[in-house]
C-alpha positions in Angstrom: 5.3 27.2 14.1 2.6 25.3 12.4 3.1 24.5 8.7 1.2 25.8 5.9 0.2 28.7 8.4 -1.0 31.3 5.7 -1.2 35.1 6.6 -2.4 38.0 4.5 0.1 40.5 4.1 -0.9 44.3 3.4 -1.7 43.8 -0.2 -4.0 40.8 0.6 -2.0 38.3 -1.1 -1.8 35.1 0.8 1.6 33.9 2.0 3.1 31.0 3.8 5.6 31.5 6.6 8.0 28.8 5.6 11.3 30.7 6.0 12.9 28.2 8.5 11.8 25.3 6.3 13.9 26.8 3.2 16.8 27.4 5.6 16.5 23.3 6.9 16.0 22.3 3.4 19.5 23.2 2.3 21.0 22.0 5.7 22.8 18.7 4.4 24.2 18.0 8.0 20.2 16.8 8.4 20.4 14.2 6.0 19.0 13.1 2.5 15.6 11.9 3.9 14.9 14.9 6.1 15.9 17.3 3.1 13.4 15.4 0.9 10.5 15.9 3.4 11.4 19.5 3.8 11.3 20.3 -0.1 8.1 18.4 -0.2 6.4 20.4 2.7 7.6 23.5 0.8 6.0 21.9 -2.4 2.9 21.0 -0.5 2.4 24.6 1.0 2.8 26.4 -2.1 0.5 24.3 -3.9 -2.1 24.3 -0.9 -2.2 27.9 -0.9 -4.9 28.3 -3.8 -7.8 26.3 -1.9 -10.4 27.4 -4.0 -9.2 25.1 -6.9 -8.9 21.5 -5.7 -6.5 19.9 -8.5 -3.3 21.5 -6.9 -4.4 20.6 -3.3 -4.6 16.9 -5.0 -1.2 17.1 -6.4 0.0 18.3 -3.1 -1.3 15.1 -1.7 0.6 13.2 -4.2 3.8 15.2 -3.7 3.5 14.1 0.2 2.4 10.8 -0.3 5.8 10.2 -2.3 8.0 12.1 -0.3 6.8 9.9 3.0 6.4 6.7 1.2 3.0 6.3 2.5 0.3 4.9 0.5 -2.7 6.6 2.0 -2.9 10.6 2.8 -5.8 13.1 2.9 -6.9 16.6 3.3 -9.9 17.4 5.1 -11.6 20.8 5.2 -13.5 21.7 8.2 -17.2 22.6 7.5 -18.6 24.4 10.8 -21.7 24.9 9.4 -22.1 21.0 9.1 -20.0 19.9 12.1 -17.9 17.9 9.9 -14.5 17.7 7.8 -14.9 16.9 4.2 -12.4 14.8 2.5 -11.4 17.3 -0.4 -8.1 15.5 -1.9 -6.2 12.3 -1.3 -4.1 9.6 -2.3 -5.1 5.7 -1.9 -8.8 5.9 -1.2 -11.6 4.0 -2.9 -13.4 5.7 -5.6 -15.8 8.0 -4.3 -14.4 8.9 -1.1 -12.7 12.2 -2.0 -15.1 14.9 -2.5 -17.8 13.2 -0.5 -16.8 11.4 2.6 -16.7 13.2 5.8 -15.4 12.5 9.4 -16.8 14.0 12.3 -15.3 17.2 14.5 -15.2 16.7 18.3 -12.6 15.3 20.5 -13.6 11.5 20.0 -12.5 12.2 16.3 -8.9 11.9 15.3 -8.9 14.8 12.8 -11.6 16.4 15.0 -9.2 16.4 18.0 -6.4 18.0 15.8 -8.7 20.5 15.0 -10.1 21.3 18.5 -6.7 21.2 19.9 -4.8 22.9 17.1 -1.9 20.2 17.5 -0.8 16.8 16.2 -2.7 13.5 17.1 -0.7 10.4 16.3 -2.6 7.0 17.1 -0.5 3.7 16.5 -3.7 1.5 17.2 -6.9 3.1 16.1 -9.3 -0.1 16.7 -8.1 -0.7 20.1 -8.2 2.8 21.3 -10.8 3.7 24.2 -9.9 7.7 23.3 -11.1 7.5 19.7 -14.2 6.3 17.5 -13.1 4.2 14.8 -15.2 5.6 11.9 -16.6 3.6 9.0 -14.4 5.3 6.2 -11.1 4.3 8.3 -12.4 0.8 9.3 -13.3 0.1 5.5 -10.1 0.8 4.4 -8.2 -0.9 7.3 -6.7 2.2 8.9 -4.9 1.2 12.2 -2.3 4.0 12.6 -2.5 7.7 12.0 -1.0 11.3 12.1 -3.3 14.4 12.0 -2.0 17.7 11.8 -4.1 21.1 11.9 -3.6 23.3 8.6 -4.3 26.8 9.9 -5.1 29.8 7.5 -5.4 33.2 8.9 -4.8 31.9 12.4 -7.8 29.8 11.8 -7.6 26.0 11.4 -9.0 25.5 8.1 -8.7 21.7 7.8 -6.2 18.6 8.5 -3.8 16.7 6.8 -4.0 13.1 7.6 -1.3 10.4 6.9 -2.8 7.0 7.5 -1.6 3.2 7.6 -3.1 0.0 7.4 -0.6 -1.6 9.4 0.4 -0.9 13.3 3.1 1.9 12.5 5.1 3.8 15.2 5.6 7.0 12.9 9.1 7.9 13.2 10.4 11.5 14.1 11.2 12.6 10.7 7.6 11.7 9.4 5.9 13.4 12.5 8.1 16.5 12.0 7.3 16.5 8.3 3.7 16.5 9.1 4.0 19.2 11.6 6.3 21.3 9.4 8.7 21.4 11.9 12.6 20.6 12.1 
């Protein structure tokens, strides 16, 4: 199950299906690091439910950054009318990026591919990739490795959570699981 999959119940309230996450967060056999990640996913999901207000979403990125011990993370909102993804929250970016910077949709864009395929995109060496374009935004921040996961709301891809690193990094299974919201 994709994390942060919001669904409308009969009353119209938005809820997140994270029951299995709560069970896993209490599973002491999984280790303290994984427990910390699962608690952060729950916090992120609960904060991000109200997407009309950006302050909770910004706090959610800060929470995820601390939990994963990653310096750069962002949430991109899909804008079908513009054909792009707008950075609406983030940590570790230069002033003026959050709220104005965009990345394209499409298969050559890491977050765009995540939207198109509705699955995680993991890249360990973006500058040398023949599969993906190296955007000015990521180049200006020296991003080399990244993980993108789609954020689904009402069974549609609303946007993308992107975790970025300025050094070559093979994101371990725990970080990949955290981003994808799976145990």
